[in-house]
N, C-alpha and C positions, 0 to 999 in steps of 0.2 A: 263366866264373864271374862273378857279379855283384859288383862292388866299388863301394860307394856313393861319392858325391862327398866330398871332404875326408877321405878315409881316410888315416890316418897311422900312424907307427910304434907309438904308444901303443895304437891300436886293434888293430894286428897282434898285438902281444904279449898283449894281453888276449884276443883270439880264439884264440890258440895255447893259452893257459891253459884257456879254456872248452872247447876241443876235447879236451884231456886229461880234463877232468871228464866230458864226455859219453861218452868212450870207457869210463871207469871205471864210470859209472852204467849203460852199456849192457850190461855184462857180465851182471849178474843178470837184467835185463829180457830180453835177447835169448836167453840160455840157457833161461830159463823158458818163453818163448813157442815156442822150438824144440821143447821137450818137449811143449808143448800141441799142436803141429802133427803130432807123431808121429815127429820126428827125434831123434837123439842131441843132447845139450845143446851140443856143440861146434859144431854147424852154425849155431847162433845167432850165435856169434862170427864164423863165416865170412860170414854175412849182414850183419855190421857192418864189413865190409872194403871190397870192391870196389863194392857197391851204393851205400854212403854216399858214397864218393869221387866216383863218376860223377854222382850226384845233385847233389853240391856244385858240380861243374863246370858243370852244365846249368841248375840252378835259378835263377829270378829273385828268389827270396826270400833275403834276407841272413841270416835267422835260423831257418828251419825245419829240423827234424832228421828224417832218414829212416832206416829200419831195420826189423828184425824186430818185429812188433807184434801186438796181441791179435786183432783182428777177422779179418785174412786167415789167421792161424795157425789159429784155431778153425774157420773155414770149410774150410780145406784138410784139417784133421783129419776134418771131417764127410764129406768126399769119400772119403778112404781107408777110413773106418769103414764107409761104405755099400757099398764093394767087398770088405768083410770082410778087409781087410789089417791085419795086426798092427802096432801102433805100434813104431817103432825097429827094425823087421825089415829085411832086405835089400831086400824088395819095396817097403817104404815109402821107403827111401833112394833107390830107383830111380824111383819114380813121382812123388814130390813135386817134383823138379826139372822134370819134364815139365809138371806142373800150373802151376808158376811160369812156364815158357816160354809156355804157352797164355794165361795171364793177361797176360804182356807183349805178346803179339800182339794181344789185345783192346784193350789200352791204346794200342797204335799205331793201331788202327782208330779209337778215340775221338779220337786226335790228328788223324788225317786228316779226320774228319768234324766237327771243331770242337765236340766235346761240351761244351767249357768255356762255350759260349754259354748253356747251361741255368742257369748260375750266377746270371744276372741275374733269374731268376724266383724266387730264394730270398731271402726278406727277412731282416733282422737278427734278428727274433724266431725264425724258423725255425732260422737259423744258431746262435743262442745256445742254444735248446732242444736242438738236435742235439749240439752240443759238450758240453753239460751231461749229456745222456743217455749219451754215450760215456764221458765221465769217470766218471760214477757206475757204469756197467756194469763198467769196468776196475777200479775200486776194489773192487766186490763180488767180482770175480774174484780179487783179491789178498788179501782179508781172511783166508781160512783160513791163508795162509802166515805170518800174524802169530803164530798160536798153534800152529804145527807141522804144519798140514794141507797139502793139495795145492791148487793153483790150480784154480778152477772154470771151466766153459765153459757156453755157452748164454746165455739171456736171464735177466731179473731173477728170476723165480719159481724157475727151475732153480737159479740162483746162491744164492738164500736157502735153498732146500732143501739144497743142497750144503754151505753154511756150517753149518747145523744138524747135518747128519750128521757132518761133520768134527769139530765141537765135541763131539759126543757120543762120537765114537770116539777122537779124538786132541786133547787140550787140555793144552798145556804152558804153565803159568803163567809160568816164567822167560822163555820165548820171547815171550809176549804183553807182559810188562813191558818187555823189550828193544825190541820193535817199537813199542809205544806211546810209549816214552821218545824213541825216534828221531824219531817224527812231531812230538811236542811240541817237542823241541829245535830241529828244523829250522824249524817255524812261528814259534817265538819269535825265532830268529836272523833269519829273513826279515823280521820286523816291526821288531826293534830293531837288528840288525847286518846289513843286506841285502847288503853286499859280502863278508861272510865266507863262504868256500866250505865251508859246513857239511857238505854231502853227502859229498864225498871224505874230509874229516876223520873223519866218523863211520864211513865205510867202513873206513878204516885202523885206527881205534880198535877196530872190531869184529873185524878180522883179528888185531889185537894181543891182544885178549881170548881169542880161540881159541888162538893160538899160545902165550901165556904162562900162561893160567889154565885151559886145556882146558874151556871152557864147554860144549863139545859133550857132556860127560859128564852134564850136567843136562838132556839131551834137546833142546838147541837145535841145530837142523839147520844145516849148512853146504853150500855149493855142491859138486857132485861134482867130482872131479879131472878135468882135461882134458888130452888128449894134445897134445904140442908139435908145431908145424908149421903152414904155410900150407895152405889148402884145395886139394884136387886138382882144379884147374879142368878141366872137361870138358863137352862138349855132351850134353844128355839123350839117352839111348838110345831114340829114337822107335820103332824096329823092335821092341825088346823089349816095349814097352808098347802096340803097335799095336791089340791087342784092346780096350783101354780108351779109345782115342782119341776115337771118336764120342761115347761117353757122358761124356767130360770137357769137351767144347766148351761146353755151356750152363752147367754149374756153374762153370766157369772165368770165364765171362762175368759171373756174379753176383759173384765175388770182385773182378773188375776194376771193376765198378760201385761196390762198397764202397770200394775203394781210391781211385777217382776222387772219390766223394762226400765220404768222410771226410777225405782229405788236402787236397783242394781247398777244402772249407769251412773246415777248421781253419787252413790256411795263409792263406786270405783274411781270416779273422777276426783272426789275429795281425797281418797286414799293415795291416788297417783300424785296429787299436788303436795301431799305431806309425806311422800316417800314411805308409804306403809303398804303392807300386803294383806289383802282380803282373802278369807276362805269363802269363795263365792257360793259354794254349795251350802255351807253352814248359814250363810246370809238368807238363802231361800227358806231354809228351815225356820229361821227366826221370823220371817214374814208370815209363814204359815201358822206358827204358834201364836204370833201377835194377833192375827185375824181371828183365830179360834177364841182367844181371850176376849176380843172385841165382840164376838157373837154372844158370848156368855154374859157380857155387860149390856147387851141390848143395843150395841152401837152399829153404825154403818162400817163398811170396809175401811181399814186403816192402811197407811202408806208411809214411806220415807218422806220427811219434810225437808225440802231444799232450803226454805227460808230459815227454819229454826236451826238446821245444821250449820248454816252460814253464820248465824249469831254465835252458836257454841264454838265454832272454829275461830271466830274473831277474838273470843276471850281466851283462846288457847287451851281448850279442853284436852285432857290426856286420857280419860278412860270413861267407861260406861257407868262409873259411879254416878256420873251426871244423870243418867236416865233413872237409876234407882232413887236418887234424891228428888228428881222431878216428880216421879210417881208418888213418893211419900209426901211431898209438898202439896200435890194435888189432892191427896187423900185428906190432909189436914184442912185444906181450903174447903173441901166438900163438907167436912164435919163442923168446922168452926168459923170459916171466913167467907161464906157466900154473901153476907150482907155488904161486903166491900165491893163486890162485883158490879152492883147496880150503879156505882158512882164513876165507872170507867168510861171516858168519852170515846166513842167509836172512831172519830177521825184521828185521835192520838194513836190508838191501837192499830188502825189501818196504816198510818204513817210508819209505825215500827215495822210492820210486815213488809211494806213496799221498800223501805230502806234496806232491809235484809235481802230482799229479792234482787235489788240492784247489784249487790255484791256477788250474786251468783252468775250474772251475765258474762259471757265469754267473748265479747266483741273484740277484746285485745288479741285473743287467739286468731280471730278472723283477719285482723290487720296483719298479723305475722304471717299467716298463710298466703295472704295476697301477694306478699313480697317473695315468699319462698316456693309456693306450689299453687299455681292457679287451679289445678284440678281439685285439690283438697279444699281450696277456698270456695269453689262452686259447691262441693259436697256439703260444706258447713252450712251454707245458706239454703241449700235444698232441704236438708234436715230441719233447719230452723223454720222455713216457711211451710214445710209439710206438717210440722207440729202445730204451728200457728194457725194454719188454714184448714187442716184436715183432722188434727187430733194426735194424741200420743202414739197410738198403734201405727197409724200411717206414717208418722214421722220416723219411727224406727225402721219400718219396711222400706221406705224410700231411701233412707240413709244406707242401709245394708245393701240394697240393690245397687245404688250408685257406687258404693265401695267395691262391690264385686265387679261391676262394669269397668271401673277405673283400673282395678287389678288386672283384668284380662287385657285391657288396652295397653297398659304398661308392659306386660309380659310379651305382648305382640310387637311392641316397638321398644325393646330394651336398650340400655346403654351399650354401645359397641366402641371399639377402639382399635387402632393399629399400633404395634409396639416396635421399638428398636432398641439399640444399646447406647450407653453413654460411655465414652472413653475413660477407662480407669475405674469404672463402677461395675459392681456385680448386678445381675438381674436384668429385667426388660422394662423399658420406660415408654410412656405415651409419646407418640409422634404428633398427636393432634392438640396437645396442650399448648397454649399460646406461649411462645418464647422458649420452648423446650430445647435442651442441649442434646437430646437424643437424636440418633441418625438410624436409618434402616440398615439392615444387614444386606449385603450385596446379593442380588438375584433372589431375595427371600422376602416373603410377606408373613408377618405374625398378626393374626386377627383375633381379637378378644370379643367374645359374646357372653353377656352377663345375664342369663335368664334360662329357665327350663326351655328345652327345645321341643316344640310341639306344633300341631297343625296350624295354629294362628300366627306363628312367626317364622316358620321354616322357609317360606317364600322370600321374606325379607332377608333372612340369613343367606340363602343361595344367591340372591341378587347382589348383596354386599360382596360376597366372595367373588362372583363373576366380574363385577365392576372393578374390583381391586387388582385384578390380573393385569400385568404389563408385559410388553413384548419380551422382556428379559427375565421374567419370573420362572424360576426352576424349582423352587421349594415353597410350599404353602403350609403354614402351621396354624391350626385352630387352637387358640388358648381356651380350653374348655373348663377352666377352674371355676367359672361362674355357672356352668351347666350342671344341675344336680339331678335332672330327670329328662327322659326322652320318650316320645310316643311312637307308634307304628308308622305314622305318616312321615315323621322326621327321619326315622331310620331308613325308610325306602328312598327318600330324597338324598340322604347322605351317601348311600351306596351308588346311586346314579351319579352324584357329583364326583365320587372317587373314580368311577370308571371313565367319566368324561375327562378328568385330569390326567388319568393314566394314558389315554389316547393322545393327549397333547404333550406328553413327556414331562409333566409336572408332578413332583412328589408331594402327596398330600398326607398330613399327619394331624391327628387329634390328640392333644396332650394336656396333662395337668388335672384331669377330672377325677372324681371319686370312683373307686373300683366298682361300685354298684351300677354305674352307668354302663359298664361293659356287660353286666348281667342282663340289663334291659335291652341292650343292642342284640344280644344273642336271642333273647326271648321274642324280639320283634323282627327277626329275620335279617339282621345286619351282621351275622357271624363272620362274613367275608372280611370285614374291617379288622376283626381280631386275628383271623387266620393269616392275613397278609401284613400284619404288624403295622397297620395304620395308626392304631392307638398306642400312645406312649405315656408313661406315668409323669414325665417332666418334659418341658419345652427343650431343655438342654439335651435330653436323650434323643428327642426327635431330630434336632440339628446335628447331633453326633451321627445318628443313623443315616442322615442325608449326606454325610461326608464333609461337613463344614469344620474347619480347624478352629481351635480356640486360641487366642482371641479372634472373634468373628470378624470377617472382612467387612468394614463399614462402607456404605455407599455415600461418600462425601459429597457427590454431586447433588444429592437430595437433602442436604442439611439445611435447616431453617436459617435464613440469612439474618445476621445481627441478633441472634438470640440473646436476650437480656441477662441470662444467667449462665454462669459457668457450670461445669460438671459438678463441682463441689456444692453448688447451691441447688442441685436438681431436686432434692427432697423438699426444700422450702417451696420451690415453684410447683412441685407435684401437689402439695397441700393447698396452695392458694390460687393456682392457675393465673389467669390474666390480672387478678387483683394483687399478686405478690409484690410488684413494685410499690403499689400504694400502701399495702400493709407495712412493708419495711419502712416506707417514708413516715407513716403514722407512729411507728415504734420510735424512730429517730427523733420525732417531734416531742414525744413524751420524755425520752431520755434527755433531750436538750433542756426541757423545763426543769427536770431534777438537777442537772448539772449547774444550771444558771443560779440556783439558790445556794450552791456550795462554794463557788468562786475559788479562792486561793487554797481552800482546805481540801479541794478535790485531788484525788491521787490516781495513779495508774491502776492499782488494784481495784479501786472503786469503779473506775471506768470498765475494766474487764468483767467485774461482777454485775455491773449494770447491763452490759451488752448481753451476757449469758441469761440474766433474768428476763430481759425483753424477748430474746430469741428462743429461750427454753431448749427443748430437745432438738431444735433445728440447728443448734450452734455448730459451727466448724470454722476453720481459719478464714475461708473465703466469705462466709456469711458475716463474720465480724469485720473483715476488711471492708466489705460493702457497706456495712453499718457505719463504720468510722467515716467513710467518704460522705455519707449523708449528714452525719454530725458536723463535719467540717463545713459543708455547704450551708447548714443551718446557722452556724456561727457567723459566717460572712454575710449571709442575708440579714441577720440581726444587726450586724455592724453597719451595713448600708442604711438600714432603717433607723439607726441611732438608738436601738433598743439595748444592745450590749455595750454599755458605757464604761464598764470597769476594764481598762486596758490591761492591767496586770493580770487579772483573772482570765481574760481572753487568751493572753500569751501563754499562761500556765496550762490552760486546757489544750491549746494548739500544740504545745510541746509534748504533752502527754499523748495526744492523738498521733503525732509524728513518730514518737518512740514506739508506740504500740503497732503502728503500721510496719515499722522496720522489723520488729520481732515476728510479726505474722508473715511477712513476705520472705524473711529468711527461712522460716519453717516450711512455707510452701515451695520455695526453691529447692530445699533438701528433698522434699517428697516427689515433686514432679514439676519440671520447668514449664510445661504446658499450662498448668494452673495459673502461674504468674502471668503468662501471656493473655489468658482469657480475662483475668481480673483487670489488667491494665487496659485491655481493649474496651472493656465495659466502662472503666473510669473515664477514658477519653470520650466515649459517647455521652456520658453524663455531663462532662465538662462542656461539650458542645451545646447541650440543652440549656445549661446554666448561662452560657454566653448569650444564647438567643433570648432567654426570658428575664435574666437578671444580670445585665452586663457589668454593672459596677461590682456586684458580688463576685462575678467571675474574675474580674481584674484582681481583686484582693486575693482570691483563691490561687491565681497563677503565682503571685508573689510567695504565697505559702508553699506551693509546690516547689518553687525554686529553692526555698530555704530547706525544704525536706530533702531535695537532691543533694544539697551541700552536706547535710547530716549523713546521708547514705554514703556519699563519696568518701567521707572521713572514716566512717565506722565499718562499711562493707563495700569496698570498691568493686568486687565481683558482681554483687547485686546491682550496684549503680550502673555498671557497664551493660548488664543484661537488660535492665529497664530502659536505658537509653536506646538500645538496639530495637527493642519492641516498639517503643514510641515512634522511632524513625521509620519503622516498617509498616506502621498503621496510620497513615494519613487518612483522616476521616472525610468522606464526602458528605455534603450538607444534608443529603436525604437519608443518611444512615440513622439519624437520631429520631425519625418519625415514630419508631416503635416504643419509644421510651417516654415516660412522664414522671413528674414529681408529684 
């Protein structure tokens, strides 16, 4: 049994309490699904005894719950119906343990052949859609029990038809009110009082209503009475059912696949949310042993329970002590407490199950994917509807196939980029990022391709390269740092490309890739590229081999006009792209809110620390100077709006900002005068925007700039003179500000 590090007495007693809750909640769930499978209700309790205890001892998950559940029960029922065996008959009681035994054997086969390795091909979107589909299906199964009907089986359309038929035949309003009230109370408690054990409390209250007020006389159904005693443990009688054995093998394999997929995906999803690591192979072994124990108990196949796991997780379970206590509690109930079961109202118990299932739905993930990745969003709902409409197995198959197709499509149209250099900075920077300060190297193209190079994307690769060529191109460098493999088709086309470039007098280089790529090129007939030194370990080596001196000659004619960031801010822009100005603006807004609460007590050190806290690892003098400009604007906007009423506090903050500006610009002047030039150019553009959108605030800011220049003139005349020259040299045309926003 897995016990997490730092497990203590407090965790132990909490897990004991949660185990008791799980046992109580398992009563209606396991009894209901036992009836679905075609067994008497008591066999559901038998399946919540030994199987859950053995699972708890073997599982590497500290919080997942095992037991009688919907999908395997429904599939097992389908098998006995296909053999025309009557539900709850003697023959059903004899054949279902044999089905469970065969399922267990299949799971042992999956364990031996490491079927858990298939999990790595299932993406988060597939997993989320799968879990949501299962949760929605089980909710639909349970809905008729809220108003006095029977649980449904099958897929979504069958379940909807069943709900409509049951509602038309049996519709008990008091039952529905009791069930819906249970769901609402649990969801409210979960939101406002999460530590309150609302499920068992409502269960006991429901039993009390039946016992003291006879609510069953209003048509509200209760659980059937259960005979006392532990299960008669016995090995399934194979000889008695030998005639069915051959026909059972493949259907039992499908049940085993469902158990494997559903339980492994659900437990992996729960582990991921709680930052835990599962031993997936060990999990399959625990499923196999759990089902073997279920067959000895006379029960139908057992599975991981999404609903009960959600309840346990809600209460903060820490270990499988929970499962052992749940099994022990169920044993005590079977021995001494079966009389209590007949008083439990079915709508209350159904409400408990549905409220737990609502917590497992992953529609919030779908909402997030819709904003971030449309392909993954589509995969989520493809898996969701496949499970809902076709069943568990098809849901997994559809999800995995879509993930594979998406992977191939992405690799065939990977992220590409063209690189240049930033004056005064090491390395190579994107030329396509909005507002970048990078410029191309003269007569040189650096093309980055970020995917394995193979038959599906080599045509796009060659087309990109050919289109990028210009009349003055003399050197073409392929940044292959993102290419980790290559196939024969790609190798053949690369050789053709190299020969074509050679005829045109263009030097072609492939640089920055892992050395194993060279081995693949040799193996696939592209040894010419190695022999003629086309491949280079670094871009710098390729440029050096082409005869380019360092620092590289920049092609200033192709520089992005009015780039909103200076070279010093290139890293910040690299991280946030076109959103960088807005991100910086939001940071300044948050900082302004903090500053406004401190007023006169605010200091320059506090300002510096605040800026570093907001900008984190992106901090440098230029970033802070930009940040202070934004703060200055915020102050004057607030003053115009009559929000910043404390005149003395405003003056104090402005004095601090001005002095900080002075220190930063002195530091930048010492390092590189061009940095100051770029910072001032950007400040002037921002002032133009302020003038356009907030004229009164701009007027106040101009007065503050004048005061700042007076301070500089007194404290650093050299800096004042240089700033005056830059400003006079950079008269801003009105269209220059169109690339900037607040």
